[in-house]
N, C-alpha and C positions, 0 to 999 in steps of 0.2 A: 504491498499499500506507499500510497508516495505521499509527500508532505502536505501538496494540494491538499490531498482525499481526506488527510488529518483533521485537518483545520476544516473540512467541510461540513464533516460529522461531526465535531467536537459539541462537545454538550456546553448550552450557555452561561456563563458566570451569572453568580446568583446576583452580585451587584451591577451588573449591566441590565440596559435596556429592554432585552431581550429578555432576560432571565428576573426579571422584577416582573413582568405583565403577564410572563408565563404561570409564576408561582403566584399571583394575583388570581388568572384564571381559572389556575388547577384548584385553587382553595376555596374559589365562588363554586367554580362548578362539585366539588367533592362535597360542600355542604348541601346543595342542591340535590342532588346524587343521593346523599345520604337520607336527606327528607324524603326524598323520595321511595327510595328501597325501605326504608322505616316502612313507611307509609303501606306500601303494596303489600312487604310482609306481614304488619297485620294485619291488611285485610285478608291474603292467603292464609294466615293462621288462624284467623277468626271463623274464616268460612271449610277451615278441614277441620276445626273444634266443632264446627255444626253439623257436620258432615258427621263427624264418631258421636254425637250426641243423636242423633237423627239414627245411627244405627245400634247404638244402647236403646231408646227409644222402641224400632222395629223386634226387639229381643222380649222387651216389658211385656208391650202393645200384643204380640205374636203367641207367647208363652199364655197371659192372662186372659187372652179372647178366641182363643184356640180352641180345639175338641173337647179339651178336658180343663177348659175354664180354668179360676186360680189354684195353681197345684197341683196341679194335673202332672206337669213334669220333674218330678225332684230329683234331689240329685243322689242317683242311687251308685253311679259306678265310676263319677267326676269324670266322663267321658267328656274330651273335647266335640261338642254339638254346632261347633261353627264351622266355618269357612265352606259353606254350602254343602253339609252332609245331608243325606235322605235320612222321612223319616222324621223331620222336627215337622211341629203345627204349623201348619200356614194361616196368619192372619186376615187381614182386610189389606195389604201392601202385599203389590204383585213386584215382579222380579227375584233375582237371585238376594238370599237371607246376606247381612253384610260377616264381617270376620269374627268372632264373638265367640263363646263360650257359649255353654247352659247358662240357663237360670240359679242361680243359688238362692236357695231362701234358709232364712237365718233370725233370731231370734234377739241378734245382737247387732249393732250397727258397725257397716265395713271400714270407718274409721280406726285406725290403729290411735295410741295414747301420740300425740307430740306431730302426728302428720297432720301438711296443710291440707285443707281444703279451699276448691277453684269457685269462689262465689261468683265470678260473671256466668261461669257455665252453668252452674246451680240455677242463675235465674234464668236464661234461655232454658234450661231447659224444662223447670216451672211452668214456661209459658208456652214448652210445646207439650206436654200431658195437658195443660187448661184447655189447649184446644183437640186434643184429642179425648175431651171429655172424662180424664183418669185423675180422679184425686187423689190429692196425695198428702200427708201429713207434715210427714220428713222428705227432701234430699238432700243429696249428700254424692259429691262429684271429687273423686281424688286424680290423682295420676300419678304410677309407677310403672317400675318396669315388670315385667313377664314373671320373672325371678322374684321379684319381689312382694308378690301375690300367692301367696301356699297356695291357691285353690287354682291360680291357671297356672301354676307351674308345675302341680302334678299333672293336671289335664294334658298340661304340653309334652310331659314324657310319657303319660300312657298312649299318647296318638302316634309319638315319635316312635315306640316301640309296636305297637301294631303294624305301624306304615315302615317298618326296618330303615329310619333315617339316620343317618350317619352322627356325629357326636359333632362336629363342625355345624352342621347345620339344626342338630338342637341346640347348641351354644348361643348359633343369631337368632333364634326363634326365643328363648331366654332372655337376649338383650334389647328383645322391643317394646316400644311404648305400649304402656296398658290403661286405656281410660276404662276405670272403676265409678259406676254409677248404684248408688244405695237411693233407693224407693221405698216408703212403708205408706202402704194405701190408707186411706180413712177409712177408719173403724177396725184394722187389722193389727194386730200385734208383731206379725211378719216382716222382717227387711227382707224386697226383691232387690237382687244386686246381678247386675250383669256388667257382662266386661267385652273391651272390643277393644282389639289390638292393633296399633298401624305400626307397620315396622320401616324403622328410621325416617320417623318423624318431620326430623330438623333438616338431614339432607335435602331431602325431597322439597322443601320450599326453600332453602336457602342456598342451596348451588344457583339453579336456572337465576334468582336474583342476582346475586355476584357477577355470577358469569355475565350478565344483560347490562348490570353495571360498569363493569371492566369494557365489555365492546367499546358500549358508549361514551368513556371518560375518555377513553384510547384515540375514540375515533373524534372528538371534539378539541382534544388535547392536541390532536397531529394536525388538525385542521387550520388551530388557532397558533399554532409553532412554523405551520409554511405560511402563514401571512404576515407575523412578526417578522420570519427571518429574510420575507424580500423585500420587508422596511429596513429592517437593521445592518445587512451585512451592504448594501452602497454608504451605509450612514457611518458604518466600521471601519468602512474604504474610506471614504473623507475625512475621518476623525486621524487614520494614519498620515494619509497627504497632508491634513493641516499639521502636522507635528513634526512631520519631516520639514516640512518647509519652513517652519519656526527654526531648528537646526541650522538651515542650509539653503537658504532661499533661492533657490534657482527650478527653473521651467522647464527639467526634462522630460517630461511626457504629462500631458493632462491628463487626470480622470476621466473615463468614459462614464456620462451620463446614464443611469442603469435604477430601477425599480418604479415605483411609483410614482404619476406624474411630478407633485411636490417635491420629491429627491431629486430628481431629471432638474427641476426647476435649482435649488439650492446646489447644487454641484454644478450647473452652469452658470451662476452667480460667482460659486467661488469659481473654477477657472477664469474667468474674466476679472477677476480683484486678484488672482495671483499674478497671471500676466502683468496689469497695470504696477503691482509691487516689485514684477521682478525689472519692469523695464524702468522704473523709478531708479528701484538701485544701479540698476547697470549707469543709468545718467548719472548717479552721483560719484561713481569708480570713475567715470571717466574725467568728470569735473576736477574730482580731488588728485587724479593722477597729472592734470593740467595743470591745476594750481601750484603740486608741487615743484613739479618740472620748471614753470616760471619765476618760482621764489628761491630756488636753490642757483639757479644760474646768475642772477644779481647776488646772491651772498657769496658764490663762490668769485667771481670779481671784485668785490670787496673785500677779500684775502686778500687778493693779490695785490689790491690797492695800499691796503693799509702798511705793507713794506715800508712804504715808500716815509711814513712816520715816521721821522727821527726820534723822538721821545718815547724810551722803550716803556712806560711807566704806562702811557696814554695807548701804545700801539696791543700792548698786553691787553689791558682794556676791552680794547674793540674789540682781541682776535676774541674773547668769553665771549661778549656781547652777541656776538657772531654765531658762539659754538651754542651758546643758548639759545639762539632764535633756533637754530639747524635741528638742536635736542626737541625742543618744542613741536616744531614740525614735523618731527618723526611722529615722535608722540599720538599728535594728533592723526596724523595721516593712519598711523594705527589702530587708532583706536576708531575711526572710521571705519575701517576694512575688515575689520575682528570679525563681526558676524557674515564675512562672506569670503573668507581665508583659500586660499590657494593650492597650499602643501596640504598633503593626503592626509588621513587619520593612517596612523603606525599602532600597532606593538611592541611596547619602549616597557623597559626596565625603568620604572622609576625608582628606585635607589641609585639607580646606576646615574641619571640625565640629574638629580639631586647633587651625590655626590658633585659631578665633574660641574656641575655652577657653583658648587662650595670651595672647590680646588680653585676657579679663577680667580676667586677674591684672598684666597690666600697666599697664591702667585703673586697678588700684587700687593701683600704685607697689610690687608684688610684683617681686626677683627672678629673673622665670620668662624665659632666652632661648629662641627659635625656634629650630630650625640646619636643616638640609636637609631638603626632604621632600618629597615625589614628589607625583603624580595620582595618587591610586589610589581606586576605587568599590570598594563594596563592599555586600552584604545584610544592616543590622543595625539596630538601634533606636535612634536618634539618643540620644535621654533619657537610657538605659543609659547608652552610651558615654560620652557628657561627664560622666554623674557618676564611672564609672570612672577617667577622666581627671584630674576634681577632686579627685577622692580621693589618687591617686597622687601628683599635683602636689603639693598640700596634705602628702602627710607628707614628700614630700622637702624643701621648703621647713621642718616643723616638723622635722628632724634632721639636714640637711646645709645650711640659711640660703640656699642656692641649688637651682635646677632647669635644667636642660637640655631641651628638648624637640625628638626629629628622630621623620621618618618615612621605614622602607626598605618596600624591596617583595623579600619572598624565596621563591621555591618556591611559586608562590599565596597568597602570606601579605602581609596588613598587619601591617607590623612597628612599633610607637609605642614609642622610648626615652625613658626618663627619669631621667637620671644626677642627681646632685646630690654635697655634699662631705664629706656625714655622715663619722660613725664607723664605717657598716656595721652588718653581721650578724654576729655569730659563726656560722661553716660549720657547726653543729651545730642552730643555734635559726633556718637560714632556711627549712627546710619546717614549721615548727608557727609561724611567724610569720604565715602568711597563716590560720589557724585563729582563730576569734570569738574577742575578748576577750582576745586578747594583742597587749600593746604591747612595743616596742622600751624603755623605760620602764618597770622593775617600779614605780617608786616612786609611780606614782600623781599623776606633779608635776604643780599645770597649766599648766606654763608651757610641756607637750608636749601636754597638753590630749587629749579624744577617749579613747572606750571600747576602742579594736583590735578597730573591727568595718570601717575601710577598709581594707585589705588583704584581710580576708574578702571584704565586698564584691564590691571589683573582680575578684578572680578568680572570685565566682560569676557577674560581668555575662560575662568572658570564656566561662567555661564554659556560659553559657547562648548564645553565637553560636559555639560551634562551635570555641574557639582556648585561651587558657592563658594565664596569671601566671605570669615565671620573674622569681625574683629572683637578684642573682649583686653578688658583692663587685669593685671594681675596686681594680686594686694596682701600686703605680709599679714601678720597676724591682728596688728591692731585697725587694720583695716586700710592704710595708705594704698596709696597708689606707686605699686615699685617696676612698673615696666608693661609693656602692651605684648599682647598675643596674638599673630596674625595666622589662621587658622585655614587651608584651603585644601578643597575636598575634591577629587573627582572619584567618580566610578571607577572598579577596578575588575579585571577578570574573575 
């Protein structure tokens, strides 16, 4: 199976639009189908119970109104006269007799001590007997298994012996559900007990309802899933395209409009906006390149001309001013182009890159110390990452006189820490300090140098790699600021 096929048939994530809509539809459908299934089951169960009660009433009326009237068939052998056996008396009902046992006559109620009665069924049976003009002073309806009723169990075993049934068949017959109906006729001291067997009553009702519910559930949820997939697939593709364009705003190929009409119009509008943004960025790059070329040419001419200045002090000041202008111009152009880098992403050993940058400063005699590092690989643009590290280390040296660099690995990210011993930054100004043309020294003192673009460029480079740059003050035990920590994070492999 290919990767594309795997993505096509992958399950939706719970937090996605399709996942949440499917969960909502599935929950609502489950509730409705559950209520419907419960009502159907209850109706079928009531109908099934009414049928069993009618069967029990058939036995009562057939026995008491038959040729021998009341007491004609007494329980002499305990045999099972149900299941349509011949010789049973016929009453006013037509058709085959129900699956039941011979009537039992007893002076005691069939209810055992602690056994629960079915009041609902007793009410139905009382109405049935009333309609048949059968007066009853007391009615008892009970639910048992055949094995739990001595009379029914004995009759079943006798019948099994006569028919030479297997042990498994006997076991299944004893496990059947049994409806026991006891009626005490008005003016008579004896109880008439009728028994009706209903094998596997629960399964007969539940299995069809469950299957029906599952089929409806699968069909409806499947249809909703297909509709949602038609909507969410182009939306997911558009989301990925927007994410990719945010990292690298280049129009290599536009997204093909798919899905419903509303989604097609949205994709077409995005394609138009993407093309316009890309054209504006291209125009900006051309303009910046022209500005850089046009400004650097006269600056180079000025460098040549200041050589004719006889005063060495003045010549040095002019050269320094030109150098500052060139550095500022380079930073401005770099900051403008950081969102559209030309160099490719490479898998790089971040620790080696950090060590090489620190060694550059050590070779120049700068107080930069390398602390703990770990071997971490990441997909980066090495040139830009070196530029960010140089800006942060230079910033630490400029305001804190020393710099300590370390590399850690935290939750799938390479974390580069640059500590200094400078005065720190007021907490209210930390956020704005990473904006362009913002300096820690507002006096523009030439000793601190720079145009306030170093931190802004470092943050833009971190954002370009999907990471972040954070500044925080370090404090001693008394809470006084003792330095600043620059934390540069980038995703690692």
